[in-house]
N, C-alpha and C positions, 0 to 999 in steps of 0.2 A: 346780422343775418339770422335765419331760423336755426335753432339748435335741436329741434325735435323732429327732424326729417325722418320719414318712415324708412325702415330697413327693407332690403329686397325681399326678405322672407315675409314681412308684413304686407307688402304690396301684393305679392303672390297670393297670400291667404285671402285678402279682401277681393281681389279680382276673381279668384276661383269661387268665392262665395257669391259673386254677382253684385256686390255693393260698390265696387270700384270698376272703372273701365279703362281702356287703353287709348281713348280719344279725348281731346280737350272739349270744354263746354261749347265753344263756338260751333263745333261740328254737329252738336245736337240741334242748335238753332238753325243751322244751315239746312239740315234735313227737313225741318218743318217748312222752311222757305221753298225748298224744291217741290214738296208735295202739296203745299197750300200757299202759294206765293201771295195771293191777294187777301189772305186771312188777316184780321187785325192783330197786331203784335203789342204795341206799346203806345200810350197816349197820355198827354197832359192837357191842360186847358189852352195850350198854344197850338199844338199840332198832333196829328195821328200818323203812325207809320204802320204799313203792312209788313208782313215778315220779309217780303222781297226787298222793300225799301229800307227796312231796318238793317238787313244784311249788307245791302249795297253801300249804305252810308258808313257802316262800320269798316268796310274795306277802305273807303276814302280816308276816314279819320286815322285808321291804323297806318296806312301808307304815309300820311303826313307826318305822324310821329316818328316813323323810321327815317323819313327824309331829313328830320332834324338831327339825325345822328345818334339816336338813343340806342343803347346797347341792351341785350336781353336782361330783363330784371330791373330796368330803370323804372323809377316811380313817377306816375302821372296822377296828379291830384285834381279833383273837381270840387269846388265849393259852390253849392247850389241848393235851392229849395227843392221841392218835389217836382222835378222836371225830367223828361225822358232823356236828357243829356247824361244822366247817371247811368242808365242802362246802355245807352249808345257807347259811352266811353268805356264801360266795362267790357262790352263785346269787342270793341276795337283793340283794347289792351290785351284781352285774351287771345285775339287773333295775331297780334304783333309780338307776343311774348314779353309784355310789359306788366308792371304791377299797378293795379288800379287802386287809388286812395280816395274814397269819398269823404267829404268834409261838410259839416253842418253850416248852413248860412247864418245860424245864430251865434257862431263862434266869432270872436274878435281877436285883437292883437295877441293877447296872452295865449289863447289856445291854438290859434293858427300858427303863430310863430313857433311854438313848441312842437307841434305836429310836423310842420314842414321841415324843421331842423332835424328832428329825429329821423324822419323818413328820408332825408336827403333828396327831396323831390326835385326833379329837373324841369317839370312842366306843371303849371298851375292854370286852371280855367276858373274864372270868377264871373258873377253877374255884373251887369251895369249897376250903377248906383240905384238903390231902392230903399224905400221906407226911411229916407233921410240918412242912409249910410252909404259911403263910397268905398266899395271893396278894392278898387284899384288904388285908391289913396292909401288904404291899409297896406297893400302889397308894397307900395313905394316906401312906406315908413319902415317896413320890415326887411327890405331888400339887402341892406348891409349885413344883416344877421344870417342871411341864407345864401352862402357862396355857391351851393349846388344848383340853385334855381336859375335857369337860363332862358326859359320861355314862358310868357304869360299870355293867355288867350281870354277873350271876352265873349260872353253869351249875348245873343240877340243883336248882333251887328258889331262893326268896328268901334273902338273906343280909344281915347287918348290914354296912353300908358300901357296898352296891350300890344303884343307883338303879332298877334294873328286873330282873325275873326273866326271863331269856332264854327259858326253856322256855314260860313262860306267854304272852309276847307273840308267840312264833312259832306258837302253837296257836290264836290268835284267828281268828275267821271275818271276813274282810274282802273288799271288792270287789277284783277283780284289778287290779294295777298296769298302767299303759300309759305308760311313759316313753320318749320318742323319744331315741335315743342313737346315737353313731357308733362302730362296732366298731373304729375305728382310734385311738380315744382310749385312753390307758393307764389301766386300771382294775384291775389285778392286780399284786400284789407277790410276788416271790420273794426270800427273804432268804438271803444267803450264810450258810453254817454257821459261819463265823468260826474257821477253823483257823489263820489268820495274823494276824488283828487283830479289832477290833470288827466285828460283822456289818454288812453293807450291804444296801440294799433296791433291787432292780432292778424297774423298771416295765415291765409287759407290756400290750399291747393284746389285745383278743379275737382279732384276726387273727394276731398273733404266735403266740398259743396254738393257734389253729385250724390253722395251717400245721404247727406242731410236732406236734400230736396226730394230724393226718391222716397224716403220715409214720410216726408210731409205729403207728397203727392198721393201716396197710398192711403195715408190716414184720413184724408178728406175726399178721396176719390176724384181728384182733379183731372179734368180732361179737356180736349180741344174745344169743346162747346162752352166752357166756363168763361165768365167775365169777372176778373178779379179787381176789386177796387181797394186801393191803398190809402188809408186815412192818416196813418201815423208817419213821422218823418222817415224818409228813405235815405237820407243823406249821411247816415253813419254806417250804412252798409249792413245793418243788423235787422231788427224786427220789421221795420217798414219797407225793407228792400227784399230780403230773401223770401218772405212769405207772399208779399204782394206783387213782386216783379219777377225775381229769378225763378221761383217755382213755377208760376204760370208760363213763362217763356220756355222752360225746359219741357213743359207738358204740352206745348202747342196752343195754350189758351191765350186770351187777351188780358192785358194789364192796363189799368187806368189809374193814374196818380192824382190825388187831390192836392192842388198847389197851395191854396190858402185855407187853412183849417178854420172852420167854425161849425157849429152844430148844424145850422141850416144849409151851409155849403155841402156838408157831408150827406145830409138827407137828399138834397137835390141831385148830387152826383150818383148816389146809389140808385135812385129812382130813374133818372134819365138814362143811365147806362144799363139798366136792367141787371144790376150786379147779382151774380150768383154766389160769390164769395167776397168777404171783406176782412180786412185786418186792421186792428186798432190796439192801443194800449189801454189798460183799465180806466185811466182817468178820462179818456175820450168816451168810452162806453158809458161811464157814469153820467157824464154831462149830457149825452144823447138821451139816456133814459129819463133824465130829469126834465127834459124839454117838454113844454106844454103842447108842442105840435107833433111829438113823435108818433102819435096814433093817427095823425091826419094824412100820413103818407102810405103808399102802397109798396110794401117790401116783399110782395109775394114771390118775386123771382129769387130772393136770397135763400140759400140753403145751408150755408156754413158761415159762421162768424169766428175768426181766429183771434184769440187773445194771447199775447206773449209780452215779455218784458217785466212783468210784475204780477203779484198775486191778486186775484179778484175774489172778493167775498162771495161765499156760496149763494147767498140770497140775490146778489147782483147777477151772478151767472144764470140763475134760474129765471130771473126777470128778463134778462136779455133774450133768452130763448123764447119766452112767452110773447114779448112785445114785437120782436122781429120775425117770429114764426120760423125760426131756423134752429139748427143744431150748433151749440157752442163747441169750440175746439180750443184746446190748451196745448201749447208747446213749451216745454221747460228746458232751460239750458242757459248758456252764457256765450257772449260774443268771442270769448277766448277758448272755453272748454268744449264748445259744441253742444249738441242736444242728444242726450241718451234716452229721452222718454217724451212721449206726447200721447194725448188721448186719441181715440178713434171714434168715428161716427156711431159705431155700434155699441160703444160702452154704455152701461146703465147710467141713467140721468144722475143718480146720486153720486157716482164716481166722477162723472164729467164736471159736476159742480164743486166737489170737495177735494179732488185729487188732480194730479197732473198726468195720470195714466200709468201704464205698465212699461217696464223696461223693454226697449226695442231690440231687435235681433242684432247679435254681435256686440252689444253694449253690456258693460258690467257695472254694477253699482255696489258700493260699500257704504254703510252708515257707521261712523266711527266716533269715539269719545275724544276728549281733549288730549289723551295720550296716544291716539291713533289706533286704539283697539276697537274691533267691531262690537257694536252694542247688541243686546239681546232682542229677541222678537218683540215687536210692539213698542220698543224704546226709541226715543229721539236721538239722532246722531247727525254729525256733519255729513252731508252727501258728497261722496267722492265717486268719480267714474272714469272709465276709459272707453273710448268709442271711436269708430272710423269717421265720425263727423267732427272731430275736434280740429282746432287750428294747429299750426306748427309752433306757435309761441308768439312772442312779441317782437315786432320789427325793431332790430338794433337795440334790444334791451334784454340780453341773455340772463342777467341776474334776476330780473322779474320772472322770466320764463322758468328758471330753475326753482323759484319759490312757489310757482303755481302748480307744478306737477311733482309727484313723488318719484322715487327711483323706479317704481314699477309702471310708471306712465299714467297713474291715476290723477285726475284733476281735482284739486281741492276747491270746492265751490264756495265754502263759507255759509251755505244754507243748511238749515236744520230740517230733517224730515223723518217721517215714520212710514214704514211699509205695513199695509194691512195684510190679512191672511190671504187675500186674493192676489197679492203682489202689486197693488196700486200704491203709489207714493203720494203722501200728503206733506206739503210744506208747512212747517210750524214756526219758522222764524229765521233769523240770521245769527250765526255764532258770534259775530262781532256787533250785533245790533241788539244785545241784551241789556236791559236796564237793571242794574244791581242796586237794590234799595235795602240798606241795612243787612246785607248778606243774602237777601232773597232775590232770585232771578225773576225778571218780568219780561214777557215776550210782547214787544210793541205790536206785532202782527195780530196777536190774540185780541188786544184791546181795540185795534183799528177795525177789525171785523165786527166787533160788538158795537162800537160807536157808530159805524156806518149805517146801522139800522135805525138810528135816531131820526125822527121825521124832519127835524130842522137842519140836519147835517148834510151838506152837499159833497164835502170832501174832507178827509181826515188823514193826518199823519201823526204818529206818536213818537216823541224823542225824549231822551233823558236830559235833565238839567242838573247841574251840580248843586249839592246840598251839603252844608258843613256838618250836619249830624248824621244823615243817612247815606251820604256819598252821592246818591242820585235820587231824584224823584221824577215821576212820569208827567210829561206835559202833553196835553192833547191840542194839536194845532188844527184849527177848524176853519173851513169856509162854510158859511151857513146860507140856507135859502133865504133870499130877500133880506139878508143881513139881520136875521133874528138873533137876539142875544141868547147865549147858552152859558150857564154858570157852572162852576165846579160842583156845587151841591146838586144841581139838577142832573148833571151828567152822572154823578155818583149814584144817585137814586135810580137812574135808568139802568146802569150797569149792575147794580145790586139786584134789581128785579130779574136780570138775566142769569143770576147765580154766580156772578164774579166775586172772587175773594177780595176782601177789603184791602189787602196790601197791594193789590194790582191796580187799584183805582187811580186815575190821574189826579194829581194834587194841584194842577195848574191847567188853565185853559188859555190858549192864545188864539185870538180871532184874526183872520186875514181876509183880504179881498180875493187873493189868489195865492196858492202855495207855489213856491219856486220850483221850476222844472229844469231838468237837464235837457240837452239837445235832443235826446231820444224820447222826451215826453215823460220821463219818470220823475217823481217827486225827489228833490235833492235834500236829503236829510242833513247833509253838511251845512248847506246854506240856511236851512231851517234853524239849526242849532245856533248859528251865528246871529240870526235875526231875533230869536227868542232871548239869547243872552244879552242883546243890545237893549232890550226892553226892561223897564222896571217891572217887578212882579205885579204891581198895582195896575199896570197898563195892559197886562196880558188877559 
């Protein structure tokens, strides 16, 4: 259970400051449904729900869960692609005082078994078999390892191996639910995308999410006339959900999820829906900008493009604004630590492209060295923060929770940053992602930003590879345009022309058709290191 629950004094402080409230999130959505019942709320490529229908179906689904005998705080998991079932289940669980656990449809036996076991989930909803994979068969394989799992539902109709038909129970006519609950109880899970290890589950209260989303809503001036398109995976509850779905729903706007990611599908959805805001991870943005058809589409309705989840090279951020004719928005944070900082529409272009913004109200940031001492002005240090937007910690993993926060409640991000004189924070790397070559530290992020400017490079990630003499050497893992060859010598010359020091130059190049990604769409450096290590140097 959570071990970092807020004290009464902290709750009072944040409510008095107006960043927390005394009502649960479903009450905010209900208010929109009362004032604008027919306004569009949430859609995927299967169906669309108005605010009134969204609320009505959440009552039906919440009622069904309670009729199963679930106690307050019981865990309900949904494994799905970008479907409106994610938002519907979240609202139903919020209404019924249950914990919502979203799970990626890209995860299989290892990840799903681990997450369901740790969560002690009592209900699981999965898709019908798709793309050659049978989710219900997987659940049957795992059932003996999951003694808490009592009920399994299926999306898109009844299915063999499922106890209930999700769509049927959510469409029933029921009396409205009225469950008294505390918005400071942790009832929502964000799942780390698992780039370094098995995924972990961060517990969030309604007020953690409310503070986070209010900062987001203000920063991009989100309102009821906006149409938000979500392009990245929403099924870990993090980047693709909070910015593209939860924020818009709390603002009374419309949210539309892209079910099947491809560049052309993304273009088509943005144009057809007249999207005013969009959310994607940097890898998706890069692929869109590289498309030969990107300038053939009319994106004139788009005013904001939110990037989160990973760093975007400054030249890519500038190009994104130019090509899409919008303002780029960056949100910095972590699925467990929350978000202490994000850019605003009025920030100067230079700072939008090179920083993650200024510290938000009631958030505190420290930059510390390896000994935990604060660094001097203009120096790089590990970014630590405390904020009303943080999670309560990890579900059923108190030791990991204790390791992530210090005794004063500051979250240790593992990111390295520098604050400029104007108070804008620039990310310069990862404290654990430093390549140490012969005693000299090399930042992979610095090399990645420089390499991404090469005309033949479509995607890049830099990892360290073991070396018997220097300890580590830098390897540039590349996806190139039209499979163009890029040699170590060619890349070195390109980087030297940019003024890079020789000791930082990649000494190995590994070409890939596609870089491995986590469920959240981030490049998995752990998997990359494994793949590079499995190759002979001559093959790289």
